[in-house]
Backbone as numpy.savetxt, mean C-alpha at the origin, in Angstrom:
# Nx Ny Nz CAx CAy CAz Cx Cy Cz
7.04 10.39 -19.26 5.71 10.82 -19.59 4.81 10.60 -18.39
4.04 11.59 -18.01 3.18 11.52 -16.85 1.79 11.04 -17.25
1.24 10.14 -16.45 -0.11 9.65 -16.67 -1.10 10.74 -16.29
-2.15 10.97 -17.09 -3.12 12.00 -16.74 -3.83 11.66 -15.43
-4.23 12.68 -14.71 -4.92 12.50 -13.44 -6.31 11.94 -13.68
-6.71 11.04 -12.83 -8.05 10.47 -12.86 -8.72 10.74 -11.53
-9.97 11.13 -11.53 -10.72 11.29 -10.29 -11.42 9.97 -10.04
-11.05 9.32 -8.94 -11.63 8.03 -8.60 -12.00 8.01 -7.13
-12.95 7.18 -6.76 -13.26 7.05 -5.34 -12.12 6.32 -4.64
-12.03 6.43 -3.32 -10.99 5.71 -2.60 -11.08 4.22 -2.90
-9.93 3.57 -2.93 -9.90 2.15 -3.22 -10.47 1.39 -2.03
-11.46 0.57 -2.28 -12.02 -0.29 -1.24 -11.78 -1.71 -1.67
-10.65 -2.28 -1.23 -10.29 -3.62 -1.64 -10.49 -4.62 -0.51
-11.22 -4.23 0.52 -11.42 -5.15 1.64 -12.45 -6.21 1.28
-12.26 -7.43 1.82 -13.26 -8.46 1.57 -14.56 -8.11 2.29
-15.70 -8.67 1.89 -16.98 -8.30 2.47 -17.05 -8.46 3.98
-16.28 -9.39 4.56 -16.37 -9.61 6.00 -15.49 -8.67 6.81
-14.59 -7.95 6.16 -13.67 -7.07 6.88 -14.30 -5.70 7.10
-13.89 -5.05 8.18 -14.37 -3.69 8.44 -13.76 -2.75 7.42
-14.56 -1.86 6.88 -14.09 -0.89 5.90 -13.82 0.42 6.61
-12.60 0.97 6.50 -12.31 2.25 7.14 -13.22 3.35 6.61
-13.56 4.28 7.49 -14.41 5.39 7.08 -13.65 6.34 6.17
-14.28 6.77 5.11 -13.72 7.76 4.20 -14.79 8.79 3.94
-14.44 10.06 4.12 -15.46 11.10 3.98 -15.39 11.84 2.66
-14.26 11.82 1.97 -14.13 12.58 0.74 -13.90 11.62 -0.42
-14.85 11.57 -1.37 -14.73 10.66 -2.49 -14.10 11.32 -3.71
-13.64 12.55 -3.61 -13.03 13.24 -4.74 -11.51 13.19 -4.64
-10.98 12.00 -4.64 -9.53 11.82 -4.57 -8.99 11.72 -5.98
-7.94 12.48 -6.25 -7.28 12.44 -7.55 -6.04 11.56 -7.41
-5.88 10.62 -8.33 -4.75 9.69 -8.33 -3.93 9.92 -9.60
-2.63 10.12 -9.45 -1.72 10.23 -10.58 -0.61 9.21 -10.36
-0.64 8.16 -11.16 0.37 7.11 -11.01 1.74 7.66 -11.39
2.73 7.39 -10.54 4.09 7.85 -10.79 5.02 6.73 -11.26
4.75 5.50 -10.83 5.62 4.38 -11.21 4.87 3.07 -11.06
5.28 2.10 -11.89 4.73 0.74 -11.84 5.92 -0.19 -12.07
6.14 -1.12 -11.14 7.29 -2.00 -11.19 6.87 -3.45 -10.97
7.57 -4.39 -11.61 7.32 -5.80 -11.29 7.98 -6.13 -9.95
7.38 -7.06 -9.22 7.95 -7.54 -7.96 8.10 -9.05 -8.09
9.37 -9.51 -8.23 9.62 -10.93 -8.40 10.81 -11.42 -7.58
11.71 -10.51 -7.23 12.92 -10.91 -6.51 13.31 -9.83 -5.51
14.27 -10.14 -4.67 14.67 -9.23 -3.60 15.09 -7.86 -4.13
15.76 -7.82 -5.26 16.17 -6.54 -5.84 14.97 -5.66 -6.14
13.83 -6.26 -6.50 12.62 -5.50 -6.77 12.07 -4.85 -5.51
12.23 -5.55 -4.38 11.82 -4.98 -3.08 12.63 -3.72 -2.81
13.93 -3.80 -3.04 14.81 -2.65 -2.81 14.47 -1.49 -3.75
14.18 -1.79 -5.00 13.82 -0.75 -5.96 12.50 -0.08 -5.56
11.53 -0.87 -5.13 10.25 -0.31 -4.68 10.47 0.63 -3.49
11.34 0.26 -2.57 11.67 1.13 -1.43 12.28 2.44 -1.91
13.22 2.33 -2.85 13.90 3.52 -3.38 12.91 4.47 -4.06
12.03 3.91 -4.91 11.06 4.74 -5.62 10.11 5.40 -4.63
9.68 4.66 -3.62 8.79 5.23 -2.61 9.46 6.36 -1.85
10.69 6.15 -1.45 11.43 7.19 -0.72 11.58 8.44 -1.59
11.88 8.25 -2.87 12.03 9.36 -3.79 10.73 10.16 -3.92
9.62 9.46 -4.10 8.33 10.13 -4.25 7.93 10.85 -2.96
8.16 10.21 -1.82 7.80 10.83 -0.53 8.67 12.04 -0.25
9.93 11.98 -0.63 10.83 13.12 -0.44 10.37 14.29 -1.29
9.98 14.02 -2.54 9.49 15.10 -3.42 8.26 15.79 -2.84
7.44 15.05 -2.12 6.24 15.65 -1.50 6.55 16.31 -0.16
7.78 16.18 0.31 8.17 16.86 1.54 7.83 16.12 2.82
7.67 14.81 2.76 7.42 14.05 3.97 8.63 14.08 4.89
8.39 14.07 6.18 9.45 14.10 7.19 10.26 12.79 7.15
11.53 12.83 7.62 12.36 11.62 7.63 11.73 10.43 8.37
11.02 10.69 9.45 10.38 9.59 10.19 9.33 8.89 9.32
8.61 9.66 8.51 7.61 9.07 7.62 8.31 8.26 6.52
9.43 8.76 6.02 10.20 8.04 5.01 10.61 6.66 5.53
11.04 6.62 6.78 11.45 5.36 7.40 10.27 4.41 7.56
9.14 4.93 8.02 7.94 4.10 8.16 7.50 3.53 6.81
7.52 4.39 5.79 7.13 3.94 4.45 8.06 2.86 3.92
9.35 3.05 4.09 10.32 2.05 3.61 10.07 0.71 4.27
9.76 0.73 5.56 9.49 -0.51 6.28 8.21 -1.17 5.79
7.15 -0.38 5.61 5.87 -0.93 5.13 6.03 -1.52 3.73
6.74 -0.82 2.85 6.96 -1.31 1.49 7.75 -2.61 1.52
8.78 -2.66 2.35 9.58 -3.89 2.47 8.71 -5.06 2.90
7.89 -4.86 3.90 7.05 -5.95 4.41 6.10 -6.48 3.34
5.41 -5.57 2.66 4.39 -6.00 1.71 5.01 -6.59 0.43
6.03 -5.95 -0.11 6.64 -6.48 -1.33 7.39 -7.79 -1.05
7.98 -7.91 0.11 8.66 -9.15 0.47 7.65 -10.30 0.57
6.44 -10.01 1.03 5.40 -11.04 1.07 5.14 -11.60 -0.33
5.14 -10.73 -1.34 4.93 -11.21 -2.71 6.06 -12.16 -3.10
7.30 -11.73 -2.86 8.46 -12.53 -3.25 8.48 -13.88 -2.53
8.15 -13.87 -1.24 8.29 -15.08 -0.43 7.05 -15.99 -0.44
5.85 -15.43 -0.60 4.66 -16.23 -0.36 3.68 -16.35 -1.52
3.71 -15.47 -2.49 2.67 -15.46 -3.53 2.78 -16.64 -4.49
3.99 -17.10 -4.74 4.16 -18.17 -5.72 4.18 -17.66 -7.15
4.21 -16.35 -7.31 4.30 -15.73 -8.64 4.79 -14.29 -8.44
5.05 -13.61 -9.54 5.47 -12.22 -9.42 4.25 -11.34 -9.15
4.51 -10.11 -8.79 3.44 -9.16 -8.52 3.75 -7.82 -9.15
2.92 -6.84 -8.84 3.07 -5.48 -9.37 3.05 -4.50 -8.20
3.96 -3.55 -8.25 4.02 -2.43 -7.30 3.64 -1.18 -8.07
2.68 -0.43 -7.55 2.29 0.84 -8.16 2.36 1.92 -7.07
2.82 3.08 -7.44 2.82 4.21 -6.52 2.32 5.43 -7.27
1.51 6.20 -6.59 0.98 7.41 -7.20 0.70 8.47 -6.17
0.60 9.67 -6.65 0.23 10.79 -5.78 -1.28 10.86 -5.72
-1.78 11.11 -4.52 -3.21 11.29 -4.32 -3.43 12.65 -3.69
-4.57 13.24 -4.00 -4.89 14.53 -3.40 -6.40 14.69 -3.37
-6.83 15.52 -2.44 -8.21 15.97 -2.39 -8.17 17.43 -2.00
-9.26 18.00 -1.63 -9.31 19.44 -1.34 -8.44 19.83 -0.16
-8.21 18.91 0.78 -7.51 19.28 2.01 -6.05 18.84 2.08
-5.66 17.82 1.30 -4.33 17.26 1.53 -3.80 16.51 0.31
-2.51 16.15 0.40 -1.84 15.36 -0.62 -1.18 14.18 0.05
-0.88 13.17 -0.74 -0.22 12.00 -0.17 0.21 11.04 -1.25
0.51 9.83 -0.81 0.92 8.77 -1.71 0.01 7.56 -1.51
-0.32 6.91 -2.61 -1.04 5.64 -2.56 -0.12 4.59 -3.17
0.04 3.50 -2.46 0.87 2.39 -2.90 -0.04 1.18 -3.03
0.02 0.51 -4.17 -0.76 -0.69 -4.39 0.21 -1.81 -4.77
0.16 -2.90 -4.02 0.99 -4.07 -4.30 0.02 -5.23 -4.53
0.10 -5.84 -5.71 -0.85 -6.90 -6.03 -0.15 -8.08 -6.69
-0.77 -9.24 -6.55 -0.29 -10.44 -7.21 -1.49 -11.32 -7.52
-1.28 -12.31 -8.35 -2.32 -13.28 -8.70 -1.94 -14.65 -8.14
-1.31 -14.63 -6.99 -0.78 -15.85 -6.39 -1.77 -16.64 -5.57
-1.24 -17.30 -4.54 -2.00 -18.23 -3.71 -3.16 -17.58 -2.97
-2.98 -16.33 -2.60 -4.01 -15.65 -1.82 -3.95 -16.05 -0.35
-4.77 -15.38 0.44 -4.81 -15.59 1.89 -6.25 -15.82 2.30
-6.48 -16.89 3.02 -7.83 -17.10 3.56 -7.99 -16.24 4.80
-9.07 -15.48 4.86 -9.38 -14.59 5.99 -8.18 -13.70 6.36
-7.78 -12.77 5.48 -6.60 -11.94 5.78 -6.77 -11.11 7.06
-8.00 -10.82 7.45 -8.21 -10.03 8.67 -7.70 -10.78 9.90
-7.56 -12.11 9.83 -7.06 -12.85 10.99 -5.62 -12.48 11.31
-4.85 -12.06 10.30 -3.47 -11.65 10.56 -3.44 -10.41 11.46
-4.39 -9.51 11.24 -4.47 -8.31 12.06 -4.90 -8.70 13.47
-5.90 -9.58 13.59 -6.38 -10.03 14.90 -5.29 -10.76 15.67
-4.59 -11.71 15.01 -3.54 -12.47 15.66 -2.39 -11.59 16.10
-2.11 -10.53 15.35 -1.02 -9.62 15.71 -1.35 -8.90 17.01
-2.62 -8.56 17.22 -3.02 -7.88 18.45 -2.78 -8.78 19.66
-2.82 -10.10 19.43 -2.58 -11.05 20.51 -1.10 -11.42 20.63
-0.26 -10.86 19.77 1.17 -11.16 19.81 1.52 -12.49 19.20
0.67 -13.03 18.32 0.90 -14.34 17.74 1.68 -14.30 16.43
1.86 -13.14 15.86 2.55 -13.03 14.58 3.63 -11.96 14.64
4.52 -12.01 13.65 5.54 -10.98 13.53 4.98 -9.71 12.92
5.83 -8.94 12.27 5.39 -7.65 11.74 4.54 -7.80 10.50
5.07 -8.19 9.36 4.31 -8.45 8.15 3.16 -7.50 7.88
2.00 -8.06 7.59 0.81 -7.26 7.28 0.41 -6.34 8.43
0.31 -6.84 9.66 -0.10 -5.93 10.74 0.92 -4.82 10.99
2.19 -5.13 10.82 3.21 -4.10 11.00 3.08 -3.00 9.96
2.87 -3.40 8.70 2.69 -2.42 7.64 1.44 -1.59 7.90
0.39 -2.22 8.36 -0.87 -1.52 8.64 -0.66 -0.41 9.67
0.14 -0.67 10.68 0.39 0.32 11.74 1.24 1.50 11.25
1.95 1.33 10.15 2.90 2.34 9.69 2.33 3.34 8.70
1.10 3.12 8.24 0.51 3.99 7.23 -0.82 4.55 7.73
-1.34 5.56 7.04 -2.59 6.19 7.44 -3.82 5.39 7.01
-3.72 4.67 5.92 -4.86 3.95 5.36 -4.35 2.63 4.82
-5.02 1.52 5.15 -4.56 0.19 4.75 -5.77 -0.66 4.39
-5.75 -1.26 3.21 -6.78 -2.21 2.79 -6.08 -3.45 2.26
-6.67 -4.60 2.54 -6.18 -5.83 1.92 -7.38 -6.59 1.38
-7.21 -7.09 0.17 -8.22 -7.96 -0.44 -7.51 -9.22 -0.87
-8.00 -10.36 -0.40 -7.36 -11.61 -0.74 -8.32 -12.76 -0.48
-8.14 -13.81 -1.23 -8.85 -15.06 -1.02 -8.01 -16.16 -1.66
-8.09 -17.36 -1.15 -7.30 -18.45 -1.73 -7.55 -18.59 -3.23
-6.45 -18.65 -3.98 -6.52 -18.84 -5.42 -6.78 -17.59 -6.24
-7.01 -16.45 -5.59 -7.31 -15.23 -6.35 -6.21 -14.18 -6.25
-5.21 -14.42 -5.42 -4.17 -13.43 -5.24 -4.49 -12.45 -4.13
-3.64 -11.46 -4.01 -3.76 -10.49 -2.92 -3.48 -9.10 -3.47
-4.24 -8.12 -2.98 -3.98 -6.72 -3.28 -3.96 -5.95 -1.97
-2.87 -5.25 -1.73 -2.73 -4.40 -0.55 -2.64 -2.96 -1.04
-3.47 -2.10 -0.47 -3.46 -0.68 -0.80 -3.13 0.09 0.47
-2.12 0.95 0.39 -1.70 1.76 1.53 -1.66 3.22 1.11
-1.99 4.11 2.04 -1.88 5.54 1.79 -1.23 6.22 2.97
-0.44 7.24 2.67 0.08 8.18 3.68 -0.29 9.58 3.19
-0.65 10.42 4.14 -1.16 11.75 3.81 -0.39 12.85 4.54
-0.24 13.96 3.85 0.19 15.22 4.47 -1.06 16.04 4.68
-1.03 16.99 5.59 -2.25 17.74 5.88 -2.53 18.85 4.88
-1.52 19.51 4.36 -1.79 20.60 3.42 -1.72 20.12 1.98
-2.57 20.66 1.14 -2.65 20.25 -0.25 -1.79 21.13 -1.15
-0.73 21.71 -0.63 0.08 22.64 -1.41 1.36 22.02 -1.95
1.64 20.76 -1.63 2.90 20.15 -2.08 2.87 19.83 -3.55
């Protein structure tokens, strides 16, 4: 059964101190395609599979499929290894007047991260591995919202240019 389409503004899950990416079109339609629990390594693999399946249906190129699989692995693995609790993986199709794409939301109610933007800054200096900054580089749109004790939500989007898929 397909969830009905909802017209919602782009997700802005960044903390108040983080820079918010510019978005010019607020008429984005989101249709959720799947929602999965993330608690163990097998869930990471299933999230990758579901993402690859959805991206293939939209006609994304193989290079994009590889980038998406890597980004999903990084973010969902963070839940398994660091959150201290299970999380939720959601994937849906997004579209506006010009294009179509996928939105992936990975969230947990775990330990949270103090100043998540520092991971992006430290990565630019070569102080960290791939993780959050690596995933950010692999997608078109990336938001993270987190604070100690409140959990973490990462929202990623990849877009195709034509809205005919």
